[in-house]
C-alpha positions in Angstrom: -6.5 16.9 -3.3 -4.0 18.5 -5.7 -6.7 19.6 -8.0 -8.5 21.1 -5.2 -5.5 22.9 -3.7 -4.7 24.1 -7.2 -7.9 25.9 -7.2 -7.3 27.6 -3.8 -9.9 25.3 -2.1 -9.3 25.1 1.7 -8.7 21.4 2.6 -9.3 20.0 6.2 -7.5 16.6 5.9 -9.0 14.5 8.5 -7.1 11.3 7.3 -6.0 9.2 10.4 -2.4 9.9 11.1 -1.9 6.0 11.2 -3.3 5.7 7.6 -1.5 8.7 6.4 1.8 7.0 7.8 1.2 3.8 5.7 0.6 6.0 2.7 3.9 8.0 3.4 5.8 4.5 3.6 4.5 3.3 0.1 5.5 6.6 -1.4 9.0 6.1 0.0 9.1 2.7 -1.5 8.0 3.9 -4.9 10.7 6.6 -4.8 13.4 4.0 -3.9 12.1 1.7 -6.6 11.1 -0.8 -4.0 8.0 -3.1 -4.4 5.5 -2.7 -1.4 4.2 -5.8 0.4 0.9 -4.6 1.7 -0.5 -7.1 4.4 -4.4 -6.6 4.1 -7.6 -7.6 2.3 -7.1 -6.2 -1.3 -10.8 -5.1 -1.7 -10.8 -3.0 1.5 -11.2 0.7 1.0 -8.3 1.7 2.9 -6.1 -0.8 1.0 -7.3 0.4 -2.4 -6.4 4.0 -1.3 -2.9 2.7 -0.1 -2.2 1.0 -3.2 -3.1 4.2 -5.1 0.0 5.7 -3.5 2.3 2.8 -4.4 4.3 1.9 -7.4 4.7 -1.8 -7.7 2.8 -3.8 -5.0 1.5 -7.0 -3.8 -1.3 -7.1 -1.4 -1.2 -10.3 0.9 -4.2 -11.1 3.2 -2.7 -14.5 4.3 -0.1 -17.2 3.2 -2.9 -19.1 1.0 -4.5 -16.2 -0.7 -4.1 -16.4 -4.3 -2.7 -13.1 -5.9 -4.3 -12.7 -9.1 -6.2 -9.6 -8.2 -3.8 -8.2 -5.6 -1.0 -6.9 -7.6 0.0 -3.7 -9.4 -0.4 -3.6 -13.3 2.5 -5.5 -14.9 3.9 -6.8 -11.5 6.7 -9.3 -12.2 7.6 -11.4 -9.1 10.9 -12.5 -10.5 12.2 -8.9 -10.7 9.8 -6.8 -8.4 10.4 -8.7 -5.4 14.1 -8.2 -5.7 13.9 -4.9 -3.3 10.8 -4.9 -1.0 9.4 -2.9 1.7 6.3 -3.7 4.0 3.5 -1.2 4.6 1.6 -2.4 7.5 -2.1 -1.6 7.2 -4.2 -0.7 10.1 -6.7 -3.4 9.1 -4.2 -6.3 10.0 -3.1 -7.5 13.5 0.5 -7.2 14.2 0.8 -11.0 14.4 -0.6 -11.4 10.8 1.7 -8.8 9.4 4.7 -10.5 11.0 3.7 -13.9 9.5 3.4 -12.4 6.1 6.8 -10.5 6.5 
């Protein structure tokens, strides 16, 4: 979107405001040097987009899922899970997110 904006292309952003809110949340985490915990399915399109806005992150579908494919590059749980923030995806039920939290 930045490339298009730089070329003076008119952009009509039709992103769901609930999705944009999650993206804004992970950007704030990134600026505060927090890792984002993103409750969701790691291969879901919305989650892939959310992770692209994040810095350090781990995506958690449930408490039994393996995390090998669901972390940011270089993610180190010993150091990256000291400061964390939750980013609730619209793909998850409230109770599922609360359980992961």
